[in-house]
N, C-alpha and C positions, 0 to 999 in steps of 0.2 A: 317700386312701391315700398320696399323695405328701407330704402334710403330716406324716405319721407317720415319714418317713424322715429320716435324719441328713444333715448337710451333705456328708459324705463319700460317702454313697449317691447324692446328687444329682450329685456330680462324676463318680462311676463311671458313672452312667446317661448323662451327657453324653458321656463317652468312648466308651461303647457305641454311642451314636447315630452318632458320627463314624466309628467303625470299621465299622459296618454300611453306611454310605454309601460308604466307600472299597471295602470288600470286595464289596458289592453291585454297584457300578459296574463293578468288574473282572470279576466272575463273570457278571453278567446282560447287560451292555452292551458288553463287550470294551473298556472304558475302559483306556487305557494309563497306568499309574502306574510310577514308579521302583520297583525291587525293595526299596529301603529303606523306602518308604511302605507297601508291602504287608507287609513283615516287621513294621513298627511296628504296623500295624492288627491283624495276626494275634497279635502279642505282647500288645497291649492287650486283645483279645477273650479270649485264654486267661487273662490276669490277672483279668479281670472274672469269668470262670467260677470261678477259684480263690477270689476274694474272696467271691463269693456262696455258695459251698460252705462256706467257713469261717464266714461270718456266720450262715448257717442252722443249722449245727452248734452254734454258741455259743448261739443262741436256743433250740434244743431242749434243750441242757444246762441253761439257766436255767429253763425250764419244768419239767424234771424235778426240779431242786433245790427249786423253789417248791412242787411237789407233795409232795415228801418232807417239807418243813417243815410243811405244812398238809394233812394227809391227809383232811380233811373233803370230802365229795362236792360 
């Protein structure tokens, strides 16, 4: 599965992991982080959600276009 992902997707997943570590430490373990770090992690997480949404929408559009070009079952 990972081999089928682009280099950008690998970078996004790496940022997601870092964001989850920061936000998880803050939420679960009362780890103290500067507000700037928490804001950055939240911004990264929301950007990842937006990237994923756009990426999935584009993939669905490509599937529909391919289906329209080749209507065979």
